GUTORGU-577045 format. One line per field, with one value per residue (C-alpha): residue number from 1; z, y, x. Coordinates in Angstrom, 1 decimal. Last residue first. Example, Ala and Ser with C-alpha at 12.3 -4.5 7.8 and 13.67 -1.06 7.14 Angstrom:
2
pos = c(2/1) .
Z = c(7.1/7.8) .
Y = c(-1.1/-4.5) .
X = c(13.7/12.3) .
//
This chain:
404
pos = c(404/403/402/401/400/399/398/397/396/395/394/393/392/391/390/389/388/387/386/385/384/383/382/381/380/379/378/377/376/375/374/373/372/371/370/369/368/367/366/365/364/363/362/361/360/359/358/357/356/355/354/353/352/351/350/349/348/347/346/345/344/343/342/341/340/339/338/337/336/335/334/333/332/331/330/329/328/327/326/325/324/323/322/321/320/319/318/317/316/315/314/313/312/311/310/309/308/307/306/305/304/303/302/301/300/299/298/297/296/295/294/293/292/291/290/289/288/287/286/285/284/283/282/281/280/279/278/277/276/275/274/273/272/271/270/269/268/267/266/265/264/263/262/261/260/259/258/257/256/255/254/253/252/251/250/249/248/247/246/245/244/243/242/241/240/239/238/237/236/235/234/233/232/231/230/229/228/227/226/225/224/223/222/221/220/219/218/217/216/215/214/213/212/211/210/209/208/207/206/205/204/203/202/201/200/199/198/197/196/195/194/193/192/191/190/189/188/187/186/185/184/183/182/181/180/179/178/177/176/175/174/173/172/171/170/169/168/167/166/165/164/163/162/161/160/159/158/157/156/155/154/153/152/151/150/149/148/147/146/145/144/143/142/141/140/139/138/137/136/135/134/133/132/131/130/129/128/127/126/125/124/123/122/121/120/119/118/117/116/115/114/113/112/111/110/109/108/107/106/105/104/103/102/101/100/99/98/97/96/95/94/93/92/91/90/89/88/87/86/85/84/83/82/81/80/79/78/77/76/75/74/73/72/71/70/69/68/67/66/65/64/63/62/61/60/59/58/57/56/55/54/53/52/51/50/49/48/47/46/45/44/43/42/41/40/39/38/37/36/35/34/33/32/31/30/29/28/27/26/25/24/23/22/21/20/19/18/17/16/15/14/13/12/11/10/9/8/7/6/5/4/3/2/1) .
Z = c(126.0/128.7/131.9/133.9/132.5/129.1/128.7/125.1/124.6/122.2/120.3/116.5/113.6/110.5/109.2/111.4/111.9/113.8/116.8/116.2/118.0/121.2/121.4/121.4/120.5/121.7/122.6/125.7/125.5/127.8/129.2/133.1/133.5/134.8/138.7/139.0/135.6/132.4/129.4/126.9/129.2/132.2/132.9/128.8/128.1/126.0/123.2/121.1/124.7/124.3/121.1/122.7/125.0/122.8/119.1/118.9/121.3/120.0/116.0/117.9/119.7/116.4/115.1/112.7/109.0/107.2/104.6/106.5/110.2/109.4/107.1/110.1/112.9/111.0/109.7/113.3/113.6/110.8/109.6/107.2/104.2/104.1/101.5/100.7/103.4/106.5/108.9/109.6/111.1/113.4/114.6/117.5/117.9/120.4/118.9/120.6/118.1/116.3/116.5/114.7/111.8/111.3/110.8/108.5/106.8/103.2/100.1/97.8/98.2/96.9/97.8/99.7/101.3/102.5/103.4/105.6/106.6/108.9/111.4/114.3/115.4/119.1/120.2/123.2/122.7/122.3/120.5/118.5/117.5/116.5/114.2/112.6/112.2/110.8/107.7/107.6/104.3/105.1/108.6/108.6/112.0/114.5/118.0/121.5/119.7/122.1/120.1/119.4/118.0/116.1/114.1/113.6/112.3/110.0/108.4/104.7/103.5/100.8/100.9/104.2/106.3/108.8/110.1/113.2/116.8/118.9/122.8/123.6/126.1/124.6/123.6/123.1/120.3/118.9/119.1/116.8/114.2/113.6/113.5/111.1/108.9/108.8/108.5/104.8/105.4/102.6/99.0/100.0/103.2/106.9/107.9/110.8/114.5/117.9/121.1/123.4/121.3/121.9/125.4/124.4/125.2/123.8/120.3/120.4/120.8/118.4/115.9/115.6/115.7/114.6/112.6/110.9/110.9/108.7/106.2/106.0/104.9/102.6/100.8/100.8/98.6/97.6/98.6/99.9/97.5/97.2/101.3/102.1/103.8/107.3/109.2/111.2/112.8/116.0/117.7/119.9/121.7/122.5/125.1/123.9/125.3/122.2/123.5/124.9/122.9/119.9/121.1/121.8/117.7/116.6/118.8/117.0/113.6/114.1/115.5/112.7/110.1/112.3/112.3/109.0/107.5/107.5/107.1/109.3/112.5/113.9/116.4/118.2/119.5/123.1/123.4/120.4/120.0/116.3/117.5/118.6/115.2/113.2/115.3/115.0/111.1/111.6/114.2/111.9/109.1/111.9/113.9/110.0/109.8/112.6/112.2/108.8/105.9/103.2/104.9/105.4/102.1/100.6/103.3/101.7/98.1/99.7/101.1/98.1/94.8/93.1/90.0/92.7/95.0/92.9/91.0/94.3/95.7/92.2/89.5/87.6/86.8/90.0/91.5/89.5/90.9/94.2/93.7/93.3/96.1/98.1/100.9/102.2/105.7/108.3/111.3/111.9/110.3/112.5/114.5/117.9/117.3/121.1/121.8/124.7/126.5/126.2/127.4/126.4/126.2/128.7/129.3/129.9/133.9/134.7/138.8/139.5/142.5/144.1/146.8/146.8/148.0/144.7/143.6/144.0/142.8/139.6/139.1/139.0/138.3/141.0/141.2/137.3/137.4/136.3/140.1/140.4/138.6/139.4/137.0/137.0/135.8/134.7/132.5/133.2/129.8/130.3/126.5/125.8/128.2/127.6/130.2/131.4/129.5/130.7/127.9/130.3/128.0/130.4/130.0/131.3/133.8/135.6/135.7/138.6/138.9/140.8/143.6/147.3) .
Y = c(48.0/46.2/47.1/45.5/47.3/46.6/43.9/42.8/40.5/38.2/38.2/38.5/35.7/36.9/34.0/30.9/28.7/30.2/31.6/28.2/25.8/27.7/25.3/25.3/29.1/32.0/34.1/36.4/38.6/40.3/42.7/43.1/43.9/40.7/41.2/37.4/35.5/35.3/35.9/38.2/41.4/43.3/41.6/40.2/43.7/44.1/43.9/41.0/39.3/40.7/39.3/36.0/35.6/36.7/36.9/34.4/32.3/32.2/30.9/28.5/26.6/26.4/24.9/27.1/26.1/29.3/29.7/27.6/28.4/32.0/33.1/31.7/33.7/37.2/36.5/36.5/39.7/41.6/44.8/43.7/46.1/44.6/45.6/49.0/50.7/49.3/46.7/44.3/41.8/40.2/36.5/35.9/33.0/32.1/31.0/27.0/26.2/23.7/25.5/28.2/26.2/24.4/28.0/28.9/31.9/31.1/31.6/31.9/35.4/36.9/40.1/40.3/36.8/37.1/40.9/39.4/36.3/38.7/36.6/37.8/36.2/36.8/37.7/35.8/36.8/32.3/32.2/34.5/33.6/30.2/31.6/33.7/31.2/28.7/31.5/33.8/34.3/34.5/36.3/38.5/40.4/40.6/40.9/42.8/43.2/42.0/44.1/41.0/39.2/42.2/41.7/37.9/38.3/41.5/38.8/40.4/37.4/39.0/39.9/39.9/38.9/41.6/44.4/44.8/45.7/47.6/49.2/52.5/53.6/56.8/55.3/52.1/54.0/55.6/52.1/50.9/53.3/53.2/49.1/50.1/51.8/49.3/46.2/48.1/50.3/50.2/48.4/46.1/45.1/45.8/48.2/49.7/49.6/52.1/51.4/52.8/55.6/59.3/59.8/63.6/63.1/59.8/61.3/64.3/61.9/59.3/61.9/64.1/62.6/58.9/59.9/63.3/61.6/59.0/61.6/63.4/60.4/59.7/63.3/63.0/59.7/57.6/58.2/60.9/63.1/60.3/60.2/56.8/53.7/52.9/53.9/56.8/53.7/54.9/52.8/53.6/50.7/52.2/50.3/50.2/51.9/55.2/58.5/58.3/56.0/57.1/60.5/58.6/57.3/61.2/62.5/59.7/60.4/63.9/63.3/61.4/63.7/66.8/64.6/63.6/60.3/61.2/57.8/55.5/56.0/52.5/51.4/48.4/47.4/46.1/45.4/43.1/41.6/41.8/44.8/46.4/45.7/47.8/50.7/50.8/51.1/54.1/56.0/56.1/58.0/60.4/60.8/62.1/64.2/65.7/66.1/67.2/65.6/66.5/65.0/61.9/61.9/62.3/59.9/57.2/57.5/57.1/54.1/51.9/54.1/55.9/53.4/52.1/51.3/49.9/47.7/46.4/45.3/43.3/44.5/41.7/43.4/42.1/44.1/47.3/46.9/46.9/49.8/51.7/50.7/52.8/54.5/57.8/59.0/56.8/55.6/51.5/50.8/47.5/44.5/43.2/43.3/41.6/40.0/40.4/37.4/34.5/33.8/31.2/31.5/29.0/31.6/34.4/35.4/38.8/39.7/43.2/44.6/41.6/38.8/35.8/32.2/30.6/31.5/28.1/26.6/28.9/26.8/29.5/32.9/35.5/38.8/40.2/43.9/47.3/48.1/44.7/41.7/38.1/35.4/32.1/28.9/25.9/24.9/26.0/25.8/26.5/27.1/24.7/22.0/18.8/20.5/23.5/27.0/30.2/31.3/31.4/29.7/29.9/28.3/30.9/30.8/33.2/36.8/38.4/42.3/45.2/43.0/43.0) .
X = c(121.3/119.4/121.6/124.8/127.8/126.4/123.2/121.9/119.1/117.4/120.9/120.6/120.8/122.5/123.6/123.2/125.8/128.7/126.4/124.3/127.1/126.2/123.2/119.3/119.3/117.4/120.4/121.1/124.5/126.5/128.6/128.6/132.1/134.3/134.7/133.5/133.5/131.7/134.4/135.3/135.6/138.0/140.8/140.8/141.1/144.9/143.1/144.0/142.8/139.5/138.8/140.8/137.8/135.5/135.0/137.6/136.4/132.6/134.5/136.8/134.0/132.1/135.1/137.5/138.0/138.3/136.0/133.0/133.6/135.4/132.9/130.3/131.7/132.1/128.8/127.5/129.6/127.2/128.4/130.8/132.2/135.4/137.7/137.0/134.8/136.4/134.4/137.5/134.6/136.7/137.9/140.6/142.5/145.2/148.3/149.0/151.6/149.8/146.5/148.2/150.0/146.3/144.7/147.5/145.3/143.8/145.4/142.2/141.5/138.2/138.8/135.4/135.8/139.3/138.4/135.4/137.4/139.7/141.5/143.1/146.3/147.1/150.5/152.2/155.1/156.4/153.2/153.8/157.4/156.3/153.7/156.1/158.8/156.0/155.1/151.9/150.6/147.0/147.9/144.9/146.3/149.0/148.1/148.8/152.3/155.1/157.5/159.7/156.4/155.7/158.4/158.0/154.3/155.3/158.4/156.8/155.1/152.8/148.9/147.9/150.9/150.8/148.4/150.1/149.2/151.3/151.0/151.2/153.5/155.2/158.4/156.7/155.0/158.1/159.8/156.5/156.5/160.5/160.0/157.1/159.3/162.1/159.3/158.1/155.1/152.0/152.2/154.4/152.9/153.1/150.0/150.7/148.8/149.0/147.5/145.2/144.3/143.1/144.8/145.3/149.5/149.7/147.9/149.9/153.3/152.0/150.9/154.4/158.0/156.6/154.2/155.4/158.7/157.7/155.4/159.1/160.3/157.9/158.2/162.1/162.2/158.7/155.2/154.7/152.4/149.6/149.5/151.1/148.7/148.3/150.4/149.0/146.9/145.7/143.8/140.6/138.8/135.1/132.9/129.2/126.2/126.4/127.2/130.7/131.8/130.7/132.0/135.6/135.3/134.8/137.7/139.8/138.7/139.4/142.7/144.2/143.1/144.6/147.9/148.1/146.9/143.3/141.8/144.4/142.0/141.2/138.5/137.7/134.6/133.2/129.7/128.4/125.5/124.8/122.4/125.7/127.4/124.6/124.5/128.0/127.3/124.7/127.0/129.8/127.8/126.5/130.3/131.7/129.2/129.3/133.2/132.6/133.6/135.9/139.1/137.5/136.3/139.7/140.9/138.3/140.0/143.8/142.4/141.7/141.6/144.5/145.3/148.0/145.3/143.1/145.5/146.9/143.7/142.8/140.9/138.8/135.8/133.8/136.8/136.2/132.4/133.8/135.8/132.6/131.1/133.9/131.8/131.2/133.2/135.1/134.4/134.5/138.0/137.3/139.6/138.5/134.9/134.2/131.1/129.1/130.0/127.5/123.8/121.8/118.3/116.1/113.2/115.5/114.0/115.5/114.9/115.7/116.4/118.5/118.3/120.3/119.3/118.7/121.8/123.4/120.1/120.4/123.7/126.6/127.7/128.6/129.5/129.2/130.0/128.4/127.8/125.9/125.5/124.4/124.6/121.9/122.3/120.3/123.8/127.1/129.3/132.8/132.9/136.0/134.6/136.9/139.2/137.8/137.9/136.3/134.5/131.6/128.8/125.5/122.1/119.2/116.5/117.8/120.0/119.6/120.3/121.3/122.7/121.4) .
//
C-alpha cells in the first residue's frame, strides 16, 4: 500500500517525447511512497492500487516542484539605495567601483548575527516556496573570508534543515574582491586564501556541493577562475560560472573545459562559447530578473543556444542588488517576454534543465518513478499559463510526498 495516491489531475511530467516536450498525461494519477514517486499514468491504469491517503485535485495540473537553480538568497540588509542610483543613471560598474554593489552587502553580512542572517533569509525563502519552489540553490559570496563564507553556508544549511525545501549550497568565494584586495599582493593573497583555505575548509565540512565564480572585468580574470576551478576539482567539487554577463571574457568556453554544471547570465555569449557548452553538457542558466533590473539591452543569444542544443534553465537570481526577485512565475514570464523563450522552454527551464544545472537530474525536475516526490499543483487550464500569469501561486505544494 502506497503512502498517497494523487488523482483527478493532469500531469506535465517534463519527460519529453516526440511532439510532446512536456510529457503530458491527462486524466492522470500519481502514486507516492516513502517520499518517492512510484507510479505515474492514466487514472484507469492506477485504479487498482491502494494508498493510505487519496488526494483528488479537481482537475488541477501537476508539474515537478520548481527548481530555482541560481540564487544569492542568504544575505543581510538590502540595497534599495542602489535602485535609486540606477534610476538616476548610474551603471552596474559605476556603483561597484564607488564602493556599492556586492561589497556593501558584505559589510551588512559581517555585521549581522547568525540568527539575524537566517531570519532575514527565511522570509525570502518562504516567498520562493509560496511560488511552488521545492529546490533552491543558495550561493555564498557575501563573506569574502573563510569565516564569512562559512557563516553564509551554515545559514543556508539551517534553512534546509528547518524548512520543507531542498537547499543546494554553492561556495562563491570568487564573487567580488574585498576593497583592500583589488590589486597587487593583496589580490594575490585573497586568491591564495580562496584556493588554499576556503575551498579545502568548505569541502571538508561538506558545506557546499559545488563552487562558483564571477568571471568579469570588475571581478575575476579567466586565469584566476582557472585557479579556483582547479582547486574545486581537486577537492571533488563540481563547478559553475557567472559568465559573459557584462562582456565576453570567454568564460563559457572556460566553464566547458572544466565540465561545469552551468554557465549563467550569458548576455555576451558567442558561437564558440555555445558550441563548447553543448559539447561539455553545460547548462545555460538565463537570469531575466537581472537583465530587467539592470535595464540591459543585449539579450542572451537564445537562438544560438537552440541551434547548438544547449539546455536552457531559468532562475530568479534572487539577490539584493541586481535581481531582488522573489517570484519564480515572474522569472518565467520575463524569460518569455524579454528573451523570447516559449512557454514550454520556460517550464523546462525551472524544472528538468534547472535540475540538471545543479547536478540533480537523477533526483528532481521530472515526474517519473524513482524521483523525489516534489510536486506543485496549479489551478490552470494549460501549462502555458505558468509563463503567462504574473504572480500565479500553486494550489498545492508537495515536498517529499507531504503537503508543505
